[in-house]
N, C-alpha and C positions, 0 to 999 in steps of 0.2 A: 741884521742880527748880529752886531758886535757886542764882545764882551772884553773887558779889561781887568783882570784881577791882579792886584798890587800887593805884594807882601814885602814889608820893609822891617828892619832891624830897629828903626827908629820911631818915635812917636809921630802921629799925624794929629796935629790939633783939628778943630772944627774950620777955622779959618783955612788951614792949608788943605784940608779936604774939600772945601768948596773951589779952591784955587785949582787943585788937581783935576775937580769935576770940570770946570771950565776949559782948562788947557787941554784935557784928553778928549773933551767933546769936539774941539777944534781940530786936534790931531788926527782923529779917525777919519776926517775927510781926505786923508792922504790916500784912502782906498776909493776908487771909484764906486759911487753909489752907496757909500756909507755916510751916515750922518748921526749927529748927537741924539736925533729923534728915537731911535732904536738901541742906541747904546746902554749897556748895562755896565756898572762899575762895582767892584768890590775892593775892599781894603782891610788888610790884616796888618797892624802896627805892632811894634815892640814884641816882633818874631825873632827869636835866636836864627841868626843866618850866619853860618861860617863859609867862607869864600877864599880859597886858596890858602886853607891852613888858618885863615884869621877870622876869629869870631867876635872881634871887639870893634873893628871898624865897620861904618855905617854901610850897608848893602841892601839891595832889593832884588826881587825876582818877579818879573811881569810876565803875565800869560795874556796873549791876545788871541781871542779866538773869532772867527770869521764864517759866516755862512757863505759858501762857494769858495772860488779860488782867487788868488792874486798872483802877483810876478815878483821876482827879486827885487827890482827897483822900488816897487812900493814898500816891501819889508825893510828894505835899508833905509829908506826915508823915514818910516816909521819908528825904526829903532833910534835913529838920530833924534827924533822929536821926543821920545820916551826919555832918552838919557839926558837931553836938555832940560825937560821938565823936572825930572827929579833932582837934577843938580841945582836947578834954580829954586824949587820949592823946598825941598827937604835937605839940600847940601850933600846929596850922595854922588859921588864922583862917578862918571860914566864907566870906568874900568872897574867898579864895584856893582855894575847892574847887569843881570842877565835878562833877556826878552825871548820868549818861546811863542811861537806862532803856531796855531792849530786851524786848518781849513776843515770845514764841517760841511757834510752833505745833507744832513738832516737836523732840523733844528725846530723844537716844540715850543709853542705859545698859545696861550688862551685855548686850552683845550684841543689844540691840532697841531698840525705840521706844516712848515714851509715846504 
C-alpha cells in the first residue's frame, strides 16, 4: 500500500507524468514487498513552493507513505531515486527536493483495512 504524492513548482506534462509513473513504479521496489501493483501516485504541479527563501527556482515536495515499517537504508536509497527521477524528468535539482516518509499501521482499501 505505498502512495507517493508529488508536489512541484513546475508544470508536469502528460508525457512527463507517464514517465514519472513508470519510474516511481520501479523505484518503489526499493522497499521489500512493495510493488507498482499497489502503488498510488498523486501529482500537484504549478504549485507555489518557497524553499530556503527562494520561491522562483524549481522545487518539489514528495511524500512517500508505506503500510508497515522500513529501515534507514531503504529510505536513503529511495530518496536518491526520487531526487534522480525529478532531476531527470522535470529538471528539479536534488538540493531543491524534500522527501517525507510516513510509516502507516492502518490502511483502508476496498471497504476494509489491512
